[in-house]
Residue, then its C-alpha position, 0 to 999 in steps of 0.5 A: m611651649a610645654y616641657s618635652i623629652q626629645e632626642m638630639d644627635a651627639t653634637a648636643f652633648i659635645k656643645v654643652r660639654g666642650s666644643t665641636d672645633a677641638q678647642q679645649m673647654f673646662l668644667t668646674w663644680r661644687g658640692s657635698i658628699y653624704s654617708f648613706v648607711p642602713d638604720e643611721p642618720q646621714k653624715h655630711l662628710f665633705n664638701i667638694v670642689g672640682m674641675s675637668v679639662g676636655r677636648f673632643i676629636d671628630n672622627q668624621d663618621g658621626s662619632w666623637d672621642l673625648t680626652s680629658r683630665e679631672l681634679s677634685y678636692y675633698l673639703d672640710p664641711i665646715t671650713d671649706h679648706p682642702l683636707r690633708t687628713w680625716e678622722n673616720p667618725w666610725t673608727g676614730e682612725r686619722l687617715t691620709v686624704v687622696h684627692v681625685a687626680n685622674k690624669l686621663v678620662q676618655r669617652f667615645i660618643q656617638g648616636r642620639l641622646p635624650v634631652g629635656v626641651n623647655g622653650d628657650t632651654t634644653t637639658v641634655f642628660f648623660n648617665l653612666f653606670s659603671n660595674y667592673p672587677n675591683p682594681l683593689k682585689d688583693e688581700k693587702f687591700l681588704a681593709y680599704s676596698p674589699n668588694p669584688h666589684y666596683q659599682s656606681v652610677e653618675l647622673f649628669k644634666f647639662t642645661a643651655a640655650t636651645d638655639e645654640l644647641l640646634d645652630p650648626e654655625k655654633s661650635s659650643a654653647s656659651q652658657v652651660m649649668l651642670s648638675w651632677d649626682r653620684v652614688g658610689p662605694w666608700l672611697p679606699w682611702m677612708k678605710m671603711g672595710n666591709k661596713a655597709g653603706h654608700l656615698i651620695y654625691s650632689a653637685f652643681g657647676n658650669k662650663a668655663d672657656s678659660f683656665s682663669a674662670l676656675p675656682e682660685l683653689l684649683q688655679d693655685e693648685i694646678n700652677s704650683r703643683l699640678p701643671l699637667y691639668k692646665n690642658a687636655p690632650t691634643s688627641k686620643l691617647d692609647q693609654e688606660d683611663m685613670t680612676s680613683w681606685i687605680y690611683f689609690k693602688r698606684y700610690f698606696e705607699a705614698y698614702l701609708r707614708g702620709d704624703v700630700f695628694p695629689i701627687p704631681e705627675s708628668e704625661d708619661e707617668 
């Protein structure tokens, strides 16, 4: 059977990302982050390892709410160890590393999505284009994130067995491979000021149905410091989504002190 672009309803995405029966599912990924600066060679700045635990809530009208939490760690590109500090190669300044700790990320899913069908396997495409006022629009953050708007693109591809996505008796695809690419601005903690350039992310991963299937680093961090990230919320929450920019603003003083990130949090913080 030849490869073709088709459409499937929202349950295809639910099955690759999670489960239609409200059971929580994990995603995990590894990859690299590179600089992309005009007239400069690329730099391999970091490796990354991350996870997301999510749950889908069926609204009984063809739409779904995803509620999730996610962690991602910046690793030394040579040793693959988590970084606590980082020497900026453009400025020479040593800076505190602020790992990603988004304790709440929620999405509304409905309608039909493009998919690539190649016989036994189907790839679900999910692209996210973000453009909104910069949460760090304040004079004290000019050295960290001076642009008036935040803008990025994230390109997701989830590949699973075609028959599982089409089978109404299947609540979740059992084997899912993940590809994630991102183009975004310098991270605030990198303190890049208004230097031209972007970050390019390239990562791959898979779905995991249990906490014990996550990379050891993530299990250790969650068990010892960040227990909130072991489970997704059991229902949609009426709270603001967390982003790295909002997180940096919230913990700016901790960043300046050189505290160890991520900062442990409770549900109510």
